[in-house]
N, CA, C and O atoms as CSV, one atom per row, in Angstrom:
chain,resi,resn,atom,element,x,y,z
A,1,MET,N,N,0.846,-1.167,0.000
A,1,MET,CA,C,0.000,0.000,0.000
A,1,MET,C,C,0.894,1.233,0.000
A,1,MET,O,O,1.889,1.299,0.722
A,2,GLY,N,N,0.527,2.188,-0.808
A,2,GLY,CA,C,1.306,3.406,-0.912
A,2,GLY,C,C,1.026,4.364,0.226
A,2,GLY,O,O,0.218,4.089,1.112
A,3,ILE,N,N,1.699,5.477,0.183
A,3,ILE,CA,C,1.576,6.469,1.244
A,3,ILE,C,C,0.169,7.056,1.292
A,3,ILE,O,O,-0.351,7.326,2.375
A,4,ILE,N,N,-0.454,7.256,0.130
A,4,ILE,CA,C,-1.811,7.800,0.095
A,4,ILE,C,C,-2.790,6.817,0.736
A,4,ILE,O,O,-3.665,7.225,1.499
A,5,GLY,N,N,-2.652,5.549,0.436
A,5,GLY,CA,C,-3.501,4.524,1.050
A,5,GLY,C,C,-3.311,4.452,2.554
A,5,GLY,O,O,-4.279,4.283,3.296
A,6,THR,N,N,-2.077,4.579,3.007
A,6,THR,CA,C,-1.790,4.569,4.443
A,6,THR,C,C,-2.442,5.760,5.132
A,6,THR,O,O,-2.990,5.622,6.226
A,7,ILE,N,N,-2.387,6.915,4.507
A,7,ILE,CA,C,-2.996,8.110,5.082
A,7,ILE,C,C,-4.516,7.957,5.143
A,7,ILE,O,O,-5.136,8.328,6.140
A,8,ILE,N,N,-5.113,7.420,4.094
A,8,ILE,CA,C,-6.566,7.238,4.070
A,8,ILE,C,C,-7.004,6.240,5.141
A,8,ILE,O,O,-7.946,6.504,5.887
A,9,ILE,N,N,-6.329,5.102,5.219
A,9,ILE,CA,C,-6.662,4.104,6.248
A,9,ILE,C,C,-6.416,4.677,7.634
A,9,ILE,O,O,-7.215,4.455,8.544
A,10,GLY,N,N,-5.317,5.416,7.809
A,10,GLY,CA,C,-5.036,6.052,9.102
A,10,GLY,C,C,-6.127,7.018,9.503
A,10,GLY,O,O,-6.529,7.061,10.665
A,11,PHE,N,N,-6.611,7.797,8.544
A,11,PHE,CA,C,-7.692,8.740,8.841
A,11,PHE,C,C,-8.964,7.997,9.233
A,11,PHE,O,O,-9.637,8.385,10.188
A,12,LEU,N,N,-9.301,6.930,8.504
A,12,LEU,CA,C,-10.496,6.150,8.835
A,12,LEU,C,C,-10.383,5.513,10.220
A,12,LEU,O,O,-11.345,5.511,10.989
A,13,VAL,N,N,-9.216,4.978,10.530
A,13,VAL,CA,C,-8.990,4.386,11.845
A,13,VAL,C,C,-9.116,5.454,12.924
A,13,VAL,O,O,-9.736,5.220,13.961
A,14,GLY,N,N,-8.528,6.630,12.685
A,14,GLY,CA,C,-8.629,7.726,13.645
A,14,GLY,C,C,-10.069,8.170,13.859
A,14,GLY,O,O,-10.471,8.441,14.991
A,15,LEU,N,N,-10.851,8.249,12.782
A,15,LEU,CA,C,-12.263,8.621,12.903
A,15,LEU,C,C,-13.051,7.609,13.729
A,15,LEU,O,O,-13.833,7.985,14.602
A,16,VAL,N,N,-12.844,6.337,13.450
A,16,VAL,CA,C,-13.559,5.296,14.184
A,16,VAL,C,C,-13.170,5.338,15.662
A,16,VAL,O,O,-14.033,5.233,16.533
A,17,ALA,N,N,-11.882,5.491,15.945
A,17,ALA,CA,C,-11.417,5.536,17.337
A,17,ALA,C,C,-11.990,6.750,18.062
A,17,ALA,O,O,-12.384,6.647,19.223
A,18,ARG,N,N,-12.038,7.901,17.384
A,18,ARG,CA,C,-12.601,9.098,18.029
A,18,ARG,C,C,-14.107,8.994,18.181
A,18,ARG,O,O,-14.669,9.603,19.091
A,19,PHE,N,N,-14.783,8.235,17.315
A,19,PHE,CA,C,-16.212,8.017,17.456
A,19,PHE,C,C,-16.494,7.122,18.661
A,19,PHE,O,O,-17.433,7.367,19.418
A,20,ILE,N,N,-15.672,6.078,18.835
A,20,ILE,CA,C,-15.851,5.151,19.953
A,20,ILE,C,C,-15.477,5.824,21.273
A,20,ILE,O,O,-16.156,5.626,22.280
A,21,LYS,N,N,-14.418,6.607,21.279
A,21,LYS,CA,C,-13.939,7.289,22.480
A,21,LYS,C,C,-14.063,8.789,22.262
A,21,LYS,O,O,-13.072,9.463,21.981
A,22,PRO,N,N,-15.288,9.317,22.391
A,22,PRO,CA,C,-15.476,10.744,22.139
A,22,PRO,C,C,-14.898,11.590,23.269
A,22,PRO,O,O,-14.638,11.102,24.368
A,23,GLY,N,N,-14.713,12.832,22.974
A,23,GLY,CA,C,-14.202,13.780,23.953
A,23,GLY,C,C,-13.640,14.982,23.235
A,23,GLY,O,O,-13.495,14.979,22.013
A,24,ASP,N,N,-13.330,15.990,23.985
A,24,ASP,CA,C,-12.771,17.201,23.404
A,24,ASP,C,C,-11.255,17.077,23.371
A,24,ASP,O,O,-10.552,17.608,24.231
A,25,ASP,N,N,-10.763,16.364,22.356
A,25,ASP,CA,C,-9.325,16.148,22.224
A,25,ASP,C,C,-8.645,17.303,21.513
A,25,ASP,O,O,-7.426,17.452,21.597
A,26,GLY,N,N,-9.413,18.118,20.817
A,26,GLY,CA,C,-8.836,19.249,20.103
A,26,GLY,C,C,-8.028,18.837,18.881
A,26,GLY,O,O,-7.153,19.577,18.431
A,27,LEU,N,N,-8.318,17.670,18.350
A,27,LEU,CA,C,-7.594,17.183,17.180
A,27,LEU,C,C,-8.363,17.567,15.922
A,27,LEU,O,O,-9.588,17.459,15.878
A,28,GLY,N,N,-7.660,18.003,14.931
A,28,GLY,CA,C,-8.272,18.301,13.648
A,28,GLY,C,C,-8.067,17.146,12.695
A,28,GLY,O,O,-7.851,16.007,13.107
A,29,PHE,N,N,-8.139,17.457,11.413
A,29,PHE,CA,C,-7.967,16.453,10.361
A,29,PHE,C,C,-6.593,15.791,10.448
A,29,PHE,O,O,-6.480,14.566,10.412
A,30,ILE,N,N,-5.566,16.604,10.562
A,30,ILE,CA,C,-4.196,16.066,10.586
A,30,ILE,C,C,-3.946,15.281,11.871
A,30,ILE,O,O,-3.332,14.215,11.837
A,31,GLY,N,N,-4.415,15.800,12.995
A,31,GLY,CA,C,-4.238,15.099,14.270
A,31,GLY,C,C,-4.931,13.754,14.292
A,31,GLY,O,O,-4.384,12.768,14.785
A,32,THR,N,N,-6.145,13.721,13.751
A,32,THR,CA,C,-6.888,12.468,13.675
A,32,THR,C,C,-6.168,11.459,12.788
A,32,THR,O,O,-6.100,10.273,13.110
A,33,THR,N,N,-5.633,11.938,11.673
A,33,THR,CA,C,-4.899,11.062,10.757
A,33,THR,C,C,-3.644,10.512,11.422
A,33,THR,O,O,-3.344,9.324,11.303
A,34,ILE,N,N,-2.916,11.369,12.117
A,34,ILE,CA,C,-1.680,10.925,12.781
A,34,ILE,C,C,-1.995,9.914,13.877
A,34,ILE,O,O,-1.303,8.905,14.015
A,35,VAL,N,N,-3.052,10.189,14.665
A,35,VAL,CA,C,-3.452,9.236,15.703
A,35,VAL,C,C,-3.815,7.892,15.066
A,35,VAL,O,O,-3.452,6.841,15.593
A,36,GLY,N,N,-4.519,7.918,13.951
A,36,GLY,CA,C,-4.899,6.684,13.266
A,36,GLY,C,C,-3.693,5.913,12.746
A,36,GLY,O,O,-3.632,4.691,12.877
A,37,ILE,N,N,-2.742,6.615,12.161
A,37,ILE,CA,C,-1.550,5.950,11.622
A,37,ILE,C,C,-0.714,5.363,12.752
A,37,ILE,O,O,-0.293,4.208,12.681
A,38,VAL,N,N,-0.472,6.154,13.796
A,38,VAL,CA,C,0.308,5.655,14.940
A,38,VAL,C,C,-0.435,4.505,15.617
A,38,VAL,O,O,0.168,3.506,16.007
A,39,GLY,N,N,-1.760,4.660,15.750
A,39,GLY,CA,C,-2.561,3.589,16.337
A,39,GLY,C,C,-2.510,2.314,15.524
A,39,GLY,O,O,-2.494,1.218,16.085
A,40,ALA,N,N,-2.485,2.444,14.207
A,40,ALA,CA,C,-2.383,1.263,13.349
A,40,ALA,C,C,-1.058,0.544,13.572
A,40,ALA,O,O,-1.013,-0.685,13.613
A,41,PHE,N,N,0.014,1.307,13.715
A,41,PHE,CA,C,1.314,0.685,14.003
A,41,PHE,C,C,1.302,0.000,15.367
A,41,PHE,O,O,1.783,-1.126,15.501
A,42,VAL,N,N,0.756,0.672,16.373
A,42,VAL,CA,C,0.698,0.101,17.723
A,42,VAL,C,C,-0.165,-1.153,17.735
A,42,VAL,O,O,0.247,-2.192,18.249
A,43,GLY,N,N,-1.372,-1.053,17.164
A,43,GLY,CA,C,-2.275,-2.198,17.141
A,43,GLY,C,C,-1.731,-3.367,16.345
A,43,GLY,O,O,-1.870,-4.519,16.755
A,44,SER,N,N,-1.116,-3.079,15.213
A,44,SER,CA,C,-0.533,-4.154,14.395
A,44,SER,C,C,0.614,-4.832,15.117
A,44,SER,O,O,0.728,-6.057,15.101
A,45,TYR,N,N,1.464,-4.039,15.750
A,45,TYR,CA,C,2.603,-4.610,16.467
A,45,TYR,C,C,2.124,-5.504,17.611
A,45,TYR,O,O,2.583,-6.637,17.757
A,46,LEU,N,N,1.197,-4.986,18.421
A,46,LEU,CA,C,0.721,-5.769,19.561
A,46,LEU,C,C,-0.040,-7.013,19.112
A,46,LEU,O,O,0.155,-8.091,19.675
A,47,GLY,N,N,-0.897,-6.879,18.113
A,47,GLY,CA,C,-1.662,-8.026,17.633
A,47,GLY,C,C,-0.780,-9.126,17.067
A,47,GLY,O,O,-1.039,-10.310,17.284
A,48,GLN,N,N,0.251,-8.740,16.348
A,48,GLN,CA,C,1.161,-9.731,15.772
A,48,GLN,C,C,2.132,-10.270,16.816
A,48,GLN,O,O,2.521,-11.436,16.757
A,49,ALA,N,N,2.523,-9.433,17.764
A,49,ALA,CA,C,3.447,-9.890,18.808
A,49,ALA,C,C,2.797,-10.944,19.701
A,49,ALA,O,O,3.462,-11.880,20.145
A,50,PHE,N,N,1.502,-10.794,19.962
A,50,PHE,CA,C,0.789,-11.759,20.790
A,50,PHE,C,C,0.186,-12.900,19.972
A,50,PHE,O,O,-0.478,-13.774,20.529
A,51,GLY,N,N,0.411,-12.901,18.666
A,51,GLY,CA,C,-0.061,-13.983,17.809
A,51,GLY,C,C,-1.566,-13.994,17.600
A,51,GLY,O,O,-2.141,-15.045,17.317
A,52,ILE,N,N,-2.215,-12.836,17.736
A,52,ILE,CA,C,-3.660,-12.754,17.573
A,52,ILE,C,C,-4.040,-12.837,16.100
A,52,ILE,O,O,-5.029,-13.482,15.752
A,53,TYR,N,N,-3.274,-12.200,15.241
A,53,TYR,CA,C,-3.529,-12.246,13.808
A,53,TYR,C,C,-2.231,-12.063,13.048
A,53,TYR,O,O,-1.207,-11.677,13.611
A,54,GLN,N,N,-2.299,-12.349,11.753
A,54,GLN,CA,C,-1.135,-12.234,10.879
A,54,GLN,C,C,-1.298,-11.020,9.959
A,54,GLN,O,O,-2.368,-10.416,9.894
A,55,VAL,N,N,-0.246,-10.681,9.268
A,55,VAL,CA,C,-0.271,-9.554,8.336
A,55,VAL,C,C,-1.298,-9.812,7.242
A,55,VAL,O,O,-1.359,-10.909,6.686
A,56,GLY,N,N,-2.105,-8.799,6.935
A,56,GLY,CA,C,-3.060,-8.883,5.849
A,56,GLY,C,C,-4.433,-9.411,6.214
A,56,GLY,O,O,-5.316,-9.451,5.357
A,57,GLU,N,N,-4.640,-9.815,7.450
A,57,GLU,CA,C,-5.956,-10.295,7.859
A,57,GLU,C,C,-6.875,-9.112,8.130
A,57,GLU,O,O,-6.423,-8.087,8.640
A,58,PRO,N,N,-8.163,-9.237,7.795
A,58,PRO,CA,C,-9.095,-8.115,7.986
A,58,PRO,C,C,-9.255,-7.682,9.442
A,58,PRO,O,O,-9.585,-6.525,9.702
A,59,ILE,N,N,-9.032,-8.571,10.378
A,59,ILE,CA,C,-9.156,-8.219,11.795
A,59,ILE,C,C,-8.098,-7.191,12.202
A,59,ILE,O,O,-8.181,-6.599,13.278
A,60,GLY,N,N,-7.120,-6.988,11.350
A,60,GLY,CA,C,-6.092,-5.989,11.613
A,60,GLY,C,C,-6.661,-4.580,11.721
A,60,GLY,O,O,-6.092,-3.736,12.414
A,61,PHE,N,N,-7.788,-4.316,11.038
A,61,PHE,CA,C,-8.430,-3.007,11.146
A,61,PHE,C,C,-8.921,-2.781,12.570
A,61,PHE,O,O,-8.778,-1.686,13.114
A,62,LEU,N,N,-9.499,-3.815,13.172
A,62,LEU,CA,C,-9.944,-3.721,14.558
A,62,LEU,C,C,-8.750,-3.506,15.483
A,62,LEU,O,O,-8.831,-2.714,16.422
A,63,GLY,N,N,-7.655,-4.195,15.228
A,63,GLY,CA,C,-6.439,-3.986,16.013
A,63,GLY,C,C,-5.920,-2.572,15.877
A,63,GLY,O,O,-5.433,-1.988,16.845
A,64,ALA,N,N,-6.021,-2.018,14.676
A,64,ALA,CA,C,-5.583,-0.640,14.449
A,64,ALA,C,C,-6.461,0.341,15.205
A,64,ALA,O,O,-5.959,1.326,15.746
A,65,VAL,N,N,-7.762,0.090,15.252
A,65,VAL,CA,C,-8.680,0.963,15.995
A,65,VAL,C,C,-8.370,0.901,17.490
A,65,VAL,O,O,-8.341,1.930,18.164
A,66,ILE,N,N,-8.143,-0.294,18.000
A,66,ILE,CA,C,-7.794,-0.436,19.417
A,66,ILE,C,C,-6.473,0.272,19.706
A,66,ILE,O,O,-6.332,0.922,20.742
A,67,GLY,N,N,-5.509,0.150,18.800
A,67,GLY,CA,C,-4.247,0.862,18.956
A,67,GLY,C,C,-4.435,2.369,18.958
A,67,GLY,O,O,-3.787,3.077,19.728
A,68,ALA,N,N,-5.323,2.865,18.094
A,68,ALA,CA,C,-5.600,4.305,18.049
A,68,ALA,C,C,-6.281,4.762,19.330
A,68,ALA,O,O,-6.030,5.874,19.794
A,69,MET,N,N,-7.134,3.933,19.906
A,69,MET,CA,C,-7.764,4.285,21.173
A,69,MET,C,C,-6.737,4.339,22.295
A,69,MET,O,O,-6.840,5.177,23.191
A,70,ILE,N,N,-5.754,3.457,22.252
A,70,ILE,CA,C,-4.658,3.495,23.224
A,70,ILE,C,C,-3.878,4.793,23.077
A,70,ILE,O,O,-3.541,5.436,24.071
A,71,VAL,N,N,-3.592,5.178,21.837
A,71,VAL,CA,C,-2.867,6.424,21.588
A,71,VAL,C,C,-3.683,7.625,22.068
A,71,VAL,O,O,-3.123,8.547,22.660
A,72,LEU,N,N,-4.996,7.630,21.824
A,72,LEU,CA,C,-5.853,8.714,22.303
A,72,LEU,C,C,-5.845,8.799,23.829
A,72,LEU,O,O,-5.795,9.891,24.395
A,73,ALA,N,N,-5.894,7.642,24.490
A,73,ALA,CA,C,-5.869,7.632,25.949
A,73,ALA,C,C,-4.531,8.161,26.472
A,73,ALA,O,O,-4.496,8.893,27.461
A,74,LEU,N,N,-3.437,7.792,25.813
A,74,LEU,CA,C,-2.123,8.292,26.231
A,74,LEU,C,C,-2.010,9.798,26.004
A,74,LEU,O,O,-1.439,10.515,26.826
A,75,LEU,N,N,-2.553,10.269,24.894
A,75,LEU,CA,C,-2.550,11.723,24.640
A,75,LEU,C,C,-3.321,12.472,25.710
A,75,LEU,O,O,-2.883,13.519,26.186
A,76,LYS,N,N,-4.460,11.935,26.084
A,76,LYS,CA,C,-5.280,12.581,27.109
A,76,LYS,C,C,-4.582,12.541,28.471
A,76,LYS,O,O,-4.670,13.496,29.242
A,77,ALA,N,N,-3.896,11.445,28.764
A,77,ALA,CA,C,-3.222,11.294,30.063
A,77,ALA,C,C,-2.045,12.258,30.184
A,77,ALA,O,O,-1.776,12.778,31.267
A,78,PHE,N,N,-1.347,12.496,29.087
A,78,PHE,CA,C,-0.155,13.343,29.145
A,78,PHE,C,C,-0.399,14.776,28.702
A,78,PHE,O,O,0.524,15.591,28.702
A,79,ALA,N,N,-1.628,15.090,28.325
A,79,ALA,CA,C,-1.953,16.464,27.903
A,79,ALA,C,C,-1.949,17.378,29.124
A,79,ALA,O,O,-2.325,16.978,30.226
A,80,LYS,N,N,-1.522,18.598,28.900
A,80,LYS,CA,C,-1.524,19.577,29.978
A,80,LYS,C,C,-2.955,19.999,30.272
A,80,LYS,O,O,-3.768,20.176,29.364
A,81,LYS,N,N,-3.242,20.153,31.538
A,81,LYS,CA,C,-4.564,20.620,31.945
A,81,LYS,C,C,-4.648,22.128,31.708
A,81,LYS,O,O,-3.707,22.864,32.005
A,82,LYS,N,N,-5.783,22.578,31.168
A,82,LYS,CA,C,-5.949,24.000,30.895
A,82,LYS,C,C,-6.610,24.698,32.049
A,82,LYS,O,O,-6.831,25.908,31.995
């Protein structure tokens, strides 16, 4: 998958994760995309490290969403209080 495909999938993963875990994160289009891409890497790494799924399986999208939710939770935990 090329860079454009990665960005599109990352954005979709970020949208789904923000829909499941709503809140005022203050993330825009780019922030949501970055959270989705980083979450996809985190979810893919953890899912494959624990032997839950292999590369290319459709369940990897769910792993990417869970990874993005982890990234969102970490962002919220380390964000400065206003």
